[in-house]
C-alpha positions as CSV (number, residue, x, y, z in Angstrom):
1,M,12.0,20.0,90.3
2,P,13.9,23.0,91.8
3,L,11.8,25.6,93.6
4,D,12.8,28.4,91.3
5,A,11.5,26.4,88.3
6,V,8.2,25.7,90.1
7,L,7.8,29.4,90.8
8,E,8.6,30.3,87.2
9,V,6.0,27.8,85.9
10,A,3.5,29.1,88.5
11,A,4.1,32.7,87.5
12,G,3.6,31.9,83.8
13,W,0.4,30.0,84.6
14,W,-0.9,33.0,86.6
15,A,0.1,35.4,83.8
16,W,-2.2,33.3,81.5
17,M,-5.1,32.5,83.8
18,Q,-5.6,35.9,85.5
19,P,-6.2,37.9,82.2
20,M,-8.0,34.9,80.6
21,L,-10.5,34.8,83.5
22,W,-11.6,38.4,82.5
23,Q,-11.3,38.0,78.8
24,G,-13.0,34.7,78.6
25,S,-15.9,35.7,80.9
26,V,-16.5,39.0,78.9
27,L,-16.5,37.1,75.6
28,I,-18.8,34.3,76.9
29,L,-21.3,36.9,78.2
30,L,-21.2,38.7,74.8
31,V,-21.8,35.5,72.9
32,F,-24.6,34.5,75.3
33,A,-26.4,37.9,74.7
34,A,-25.9,37.5,70.9
35,D,-27.2,33.9,71.0
36,R,-30.4,35.0,72.9
37,L,-31.0,37.7,70.2
38,L,-30.4,35.3,67.3
39,A,-32.1,32.2,68.8
40,R,-35.4,32.5,66.8
41,W,-34.2,33.3,63.4
42,A,-30.4,32.5,63.0
43,W,-29.5,29.0,61.8
44,P,-28.2,26.7,64.5
45,Q,-24.9,26.3,62.6
46,L,-24.3,30.1,62.8
47,R,-25.0,30.1,66.5
48,L,-22.7,27.1,67.0
49,A,-19.9,29.0,65.2
50,L,-20.2,31.8,67.8
51,W,-20.1,29.4,70.7
52,L,-17.2,27.4,69.3
53,S,-15.3,30.7,68.9
54,A,-15.9,31.4,72.5
55,A,-14.4,28.0,73.4
56,A,-11.5,28.7,71.1
57,K,-10.8,31.9,72.9
58,L,-9.8,29.9,76.0
59,L,-7.0,28.4,74.0
60,L,-5.5,31.6,72.6
61,P,-2.9,33.5,74.6
62,P,-4.4,36.5,76.3
63,T,-1.8,38.7,74.7
64,V,-3.2,38.2,71.2
65,A,-4.1,41.5,69.6
66,S,-5.5,42.7,66.3
67,P,-5.8,46.1,64.7
68,L,-9.4,45.1,63.7
69,A,-10.4,44.1,67.3
70,V,-13.5,45.8,68.7
71,T,-13.3,44.1,72.1
72,A,-10.0,45.5,73.2
73,P,-11.5,48.4,75.2
74,L,-13.6,45.9,77.1
75,A,-10.6,44.0,78.4
76,G,-8.9,46.8,80.2
77,A,-9.2,44.9,83.4
78,A,-7.6,41.9,81.7
79,A,-4.2,43.5,81.2
80,L,-1.3,41.3,82.2
81,A,-0.3,41.8,85.8
82,A,3.4,42.3,86.5
83,P,4.7,40.6,89.7
84,P,5.3,42.9,92.6
85,A,8.8,43.8,93.6
86,D,8.5,42.2,97.1
87,G,8.4,38.7,95.6
88,A,4.9,37.9,97.1
89,F,3.5,37.2,93.6
90,P,5.4,34.0,92.9
91,A,4.6,32.5,96.2
92,F,0.8,33.2,95.8
93,A,0.9,31.9,92.2
94,A,2.6,28.7,93.4
95,I,-0.2,28.1,95.9
96,A,-2.9,28.8,93.3
97,F,-1.2,26.7,90.7
98,A,-1.0,23.8,93.1
99,V,-4.7,24.0,93.9
100,W,-5.5,24.3,90.2
101,C,-3.4,21.2,89.3
102,A,-5.0,19.2,92.1
103,V,-8.6,19.9,91.1
104,A,-8.0,19.6,87.3
105,I,-6.1,16.3,87.7
106,S,-8.8,15.0,90.1
107,L,-11.6,15.9,87.6
108,A,-9.8,14.3,84.7
109,F,-9.0,11.1,86.6
110,R,-12.6,10.7,87.7
111,A,-14.0,11.3,84.2
112,A,-11.5,8.8,82.7
113,R,-12.4,6.2,85.3
114,T,-16.1,6.8,84.8
115,A,-15.8,6.5,81.0
116,R,-13.8,3.3,81.3
117,R,-16.3,1.7,83.7
118,T,-19.2,2.8,81.6
119,R,-17.8,1.3,78.4
120,R,-17.1,-2.0,80.2
121,A,-20.6,-2.1,81.6
122,L,-22.2,-1.3,78.2
123,L,-20.2,-4.1,76.5
124,A,-21.1,-6.5,79.2
125,S,-24.8,-5.7,79.1
126,D,-25.2,-6.1,75.3
127,A,-28.3,-8.2,74.5
128,A,-27.1,-10.3,71.6
129,D,-30.5,-12.0,71.2
130,L,-32.1,-8.6,70.3
131,H,-29.8,-8.0,67.3
132,A,-32.6,-8.9,64.9
133,P,-31.9,-8.8,61.2
134,R,-34.2,-5.8,60.7
135,V,-32.3,-3.8,63.4
136,V,-28.9,-4.7,61.8
137,A,-30.3,-3.9,58.3
138,A,-31.6,-0.5,59.4
139,F,-28.2,0.3,61.0
140,A,-26.4,-0.5,57.8
141,A,-28.8,1.4,55.6
142,A,-28.5,4.5,57.8
143,A,-24.7,4.3,57.5
144,R,-25.0,4.1,53.7
145,D,-27.3,7.1,53.6
146,L,-24.7,9.1,55.5
147,R,-21.8,7.7,53.5
148,L,-20.1,6.6,56.7
149,R,-17.1,4.5,55.8
150,R,-16.4,3.0,59.2
151,L,-19.3,1.7,61.2
152,P,-19.2,2.0,65.0
153,R,-20.2,-1.0,67.1
154,L,-23.9,-1.4,67.8
155,L,-25.0,-2.4,71.3
156,I,-28.5,-3.1,72.7
157,S,-28.3,-2.4,76.4
158,D,-30.8,-1.7,79.2
159,L,-28.4,0.8,80.7
160,V,-29.6,3.5,78.4
161,R,-33.1,5.1,78.4
162,T,-32.9,6.6,74.9
163,P,-30.8,5.8,71.8
164,A,-27.3,7.3,72.4
165,A,-23.8,7.5,71.0
166,F,-20.9,7.0,73.4
167,G,-17.1,7.1,73.2
168,V,-14.5,9.6,71.9
169,L,-12.0,7.5,70.0
170,R,-14.0,4.2,69.7
171,P,-17.6,5.3,69.4
172,L,-20.5,3.0,70.3
173,V,-24.2,3.4,69.2
174,I,-26.4,2.1,72.0
175,L,-30.1,1.2,71.6
176,P,-32.4,0.4,74.6
177,P,-34.1,-3.0,74.4
178,R,-37.6,-1.5,74.1
179,A,-36.5,0.4,71.0
180,A,-35.2,-2.7,69.4
181,R,-38.5,-4.4,70.0
182,D,-41.0,-1.7,69.5
183,L,-39.7,0.6,66.8
184,D,-40.7,-0.1,63.2
185,G,-38.3,0.1,60.3
186,A,-38.8,3.8,59.6
187,E,-38.3,4.7,63.2
188,L,-35.2,2.6,63.5
189,R,-33.8,4.3,60.4
190,H,-34.4,7.8,62.0
191,V,-32.8,6.8,65.3
192,F,-29.7,5.4,63.6
193,L,-29.4,8.3,61.2
194,H,-29.3,10.7,64.2
195,E,-26.8,8.8,66.2
196,L,-24.5,8.0,63.2
197,A,-24.7,11.7,62.2
198,H,-23.2,12.5,65.6
199,V,-20.4,10.1,64.8
200,K,-19.7,11.4,61.3
201,R,-19.8,15.0,62.4
202,G,-17.2,14.4,65.1
203,D,-19.6,15.6,67.9
204,L,-18.2,13.0,70.3
205,L,-14.7,14.3,69.8
206,L,-15.9,17.9,70.3
207,Q,-17.7,16.9,73.5
208,G,-14.4,15.3,74.8
209,F,-12.5,18.5,73.9
210,L,-15.1,20.7,75.8
211,L,-14.9,18.4,78.8
212,A,-11.1,18.8,78.9
213,L,-11.6,22.6,78.5
214,H,-13.9,22.5,81.5
215,F,-11.3,20.7,83.6
216,A,-8.7,23.4,82.7
217,Y,-11.1,26.2,83.6
218,W,-13.0,24.5,86.4
219,F,-12.9,27.8,88.4
220,N,-15.0,29.7,85.8
221,P,-18.7,28.6,85.9
222,L,-19.3,30.3,82.6
223,V,-17.3,27.5,80.8
224,L,-20.1,25.1,81.9
225,V,-22.5,27.4,80.1
226,V,-20.4,27.1,77.0
227,R,-20.6,23.3,77.2
228,R,-24.3,23.2,77.7
229,R,-25.1,25.6,74.9
230,I,-22.9,23.8,72.5
231,A,-24.4,20.4,73.5
232,G,-27.9,21.8,72.7
233,L,-26.8,23.3,69.4
234,L,-25.1,20.0,68.4
235,E,-28.5,18.3,68.5
236,L,-30.0,21.0,66.3
237,C,-27.1,20.7,63.8
238,C,-27.3,16.9,63.9
239,D,-31.0,17.1,63.1
240,A,-30.1,19.3,60.1
241,S,-27.8,16.6,58.9
242,V,-30.5,14.0,59.1
243,A,-33.0,16.4,57.4
244,A,-30.5,16.8,54.5
245,V,-30.8,13.0,54.0
246,L,-34.5,12.7,54.5
247,R,-35.6,16.0,52.9
248,E,-39.4,15.7,52.2
249,E,-39.6,12.8,54.7
250,C,-38.6,15.1,57.5
251,S,-42.1,15.2,58.9
252,S,-41.9,11.5,59.8
253,Y,-38.6,12.1,61.6
254,R,-40.3,14.8,63.6
255,R,-42.9,12.3,64.7
256,T,-40.2,9.9,65.7
257,L,-38.5,12.5,67.9
258,L,-41.9,13.4,69.5
259,R,-42.6,9.7,70.3
260,E,-39.2,9.1,71.8
261,A,-39.7,12.2,74.0
262,E,-43.1,10.8,75.2
263,R,-41.6,7.3,75.9
264,L,-38.8,8.9,77.9
265,L,-41.3,10.2,80.4
266,D,-42.2,6.7,81.5
267,V,-38.6,5.4,81.8
268,E,-36.7,5.6,85.1
269,T,-33.4,4.1,84.0
270,P,-30.5,6.5,84.7
271,A,-28.8,8.1,81.8
272,V,-25.3,7.0,80.8
273,P,-22.7,9.6,81.7
274,C,-20.6,11.1,78.8
275,A,-23.1,9.9,76.2
276,I,-25.0,12.0,73.6
277,G,-28.6,10.8,73.8
278,M,-31.2,11.3,71.1
279,I,-33.5,13.2,73.6
280,A,-31.6,15.6,75.9
281,G,-34.5,17.6,77.4
282,A,-38.1,18.7,76.7
283,S,-37.1,22.3,76.0
284,N,-34.5,21.2,73.4
285,V,-37.1,18.9,71.7
286,I,-39.4,21.9,71.2
287,A,-36.6,23.9,69.5
288,R,-35.6,20.9,67.4
289,L,-39.2,20.4,66.2
290,Y,-39.4,24.1,65.3
291,W,-36.2,24.0,63.2
292,L,-37.2,20.8,61.5
293,E,-40.3,22.6,60.1
294,R,-38.2,25.2,58.3
295,R,-36.6,22.8,55.7
296,T,-33.1,24.2,56.1
297,W,-31.6,21.6,53.8
298,R,-32.5,23.9,50.8
299,C,-29.8,26.4,51.6
300,A,-26.9,24.3,53.0
301,G,-24.2,26.1,51.0
302,L,-25.3,29.5,52.2
303,R,-25.5,28.2,55.7
304,R,-22.0,26.9,55.6
305,A,-20.7,30.1,54.1
306,L,-22.3,32.3,56.7
307,S,-21.0,30.1,59.5
308,L,-17.5,30.2,58.2
309,G,-17.8,34.0,57.8
310,A,-19.0,34.4,61.3
311,A,-16.2,32.3,62.7
312,L,-13.6,34.3,60.7
313,A,-15.1,37.6,61.9
314,M,-14.9,36.4,65.5
315,F,-11.2,35.4,65.1
316,L,-10.3,38.8,63.5
317,C,-12.4,41.3,65.4
318,V,-13.6,39.7,68.7
319,L,-11.2,37.1,70.0
320,P,-8.1,39.3,70.1
321,M,-8.8,41.3,73.3
322,A,-5.4,42.7,74.2
323,Q,-4.5,46.2,73.3
324,A,-2.7,46.4,70.0
325,A,0.9,47.8,70.2
326,A,1.5,51.4,69.0
327,P,3.3,51.6,65.7
328,A,7.0,51.8,66.1
329,R,8.7,55.1,65.4
330,A,11.3,55.5,62.7
331,P,14.8,54.9,64.1
332,A,17.1,57.9,64.7
333,P,19.6,58.6,62.0
334,A,22.8,56.7,62.1
335,G,26.0,58.3,63.4
336,G,27.4,58.8,59.9
337,A,24.3,60.7,58.8
338,E,24.5,62.9,61.9
339,Q,28.1,63.9,61.2
340,A,27.2,64.7,57.6
341,S,24.4,67.0,58.8
342,D,26.7,68.8,61.3
343,A,29.3,69.4,58.6
344,A,26.7,70.9,56.3
345,L,25.4,73.2,59.0
346,D,29.0,74.3,59.8
347,A,29.7,75.1,56.2
348,A,26.5,77.2,56.0
349,A,27.6,79.1,59.2
350,R,31.0,79.9,57.7
351,S,29.4,81.1,54.5
352,N,27.1,83.4,56.4
353,L,30.1,85.0,58.3
354,E,32.0,85.4,55.1
355,R,29.1,87.2,53.5
356,V,29.0,89.6,56.5
357,A,32.8,90.2,56.2
358,A,32.2,91.0,52.5
359,G,29.7,93.7,53.4
360,D,26.4,91.8,52.7
361,R,23.4,92.6,54.9
362,I,22.2,89.5,56.8
363,S,19.7,89.1,59.7
364,C,21.4,89.6,63.1
365,L,19.8,86.4,64.4
366,I,21.4,84.4,61.5
367,V,24.8,86.0,62.2
368,R,24.5,85.3,65.9
369,Y,23.5,81.6,65.3
370,S,26.4,81.1,62.9
371,A,28.9,82.6,65.3
372,L,27.6,80.4,68.2
373,R,27.7,77.3,66.1
374,L,31.3,77.8,64.9
375,S,32.4,78.8,68.4
376,R,31.0,75.4,69.7
377,D,33.7,73.6,67.7
378,H,36.4,75.6,69.5
């Protein structure tokens, strides 16, 4: 590729990343503050909509503006920088662009290699002898309850320490051997409902998208905050999907979650990378038990409407952070109109001088202006 083309690409990349670093950071901090305020009473779906809007901001051009935006004054430091006249900007941008490409490609390559190796290891470690009829029946029943048309593959592997879902395009549901042996039919149903709800909701695809976004913005640590907050909220939203199926049986699902958390304390098997486990952390379990008590399945329609409304408000009023352009002025009159106006003024000046010659009294200022205007043509 010619050097000029490289410098042009680097300059375009810098014109995107430099303002986006400010705009994205400001928006993430605003969403973080709002999330802290809403954590105890706002539905997880509403909070998830806010964090997904923050992630979507990183995909929008930094020049997007809106007359309804309330965040444009906060992004004054994020104005697009013009390259200096001495030409130092393209050279620096090329160096920064090369470093960014090297790190982003390295992270993506390592993640792809880890995912491929993990999938192979999981498939190789599947304990076929533990696929008991009651386990398979519970898996199929959970899929029917969720109206899942295409079932992912079920694995029983000692590589996981808690039930998990893995894979972006070809998802797997993985069960640890002790769960296949020790869990009763109701507990197996709860476990499979949770993991299959992740598959149906597209949470694995979303996690893959957020991982790619993290690679693109590896230099901004706040993007990692977005990933972690969304991962925690996905568990709460997944629990809400399970609660919508179980309804009054939700108390038994809460007990299953609590038992899985207790069993996890005695297991030392390392977690599978890039997988969504049923138990992600003690603090998250407390929040999940709290929201499962509130019977949120009774107002699912209102919850969806408010979440969509919050996302729409974010896209119209918060995500556009560039200054809106001033309204364009009306164009100057065309040349033909100007000539017609001059002719009318000349005719009025002649009329004024003719009235003076006929003996009419007219202001001396009007007479002087008329004489000067007609003398201009000569």
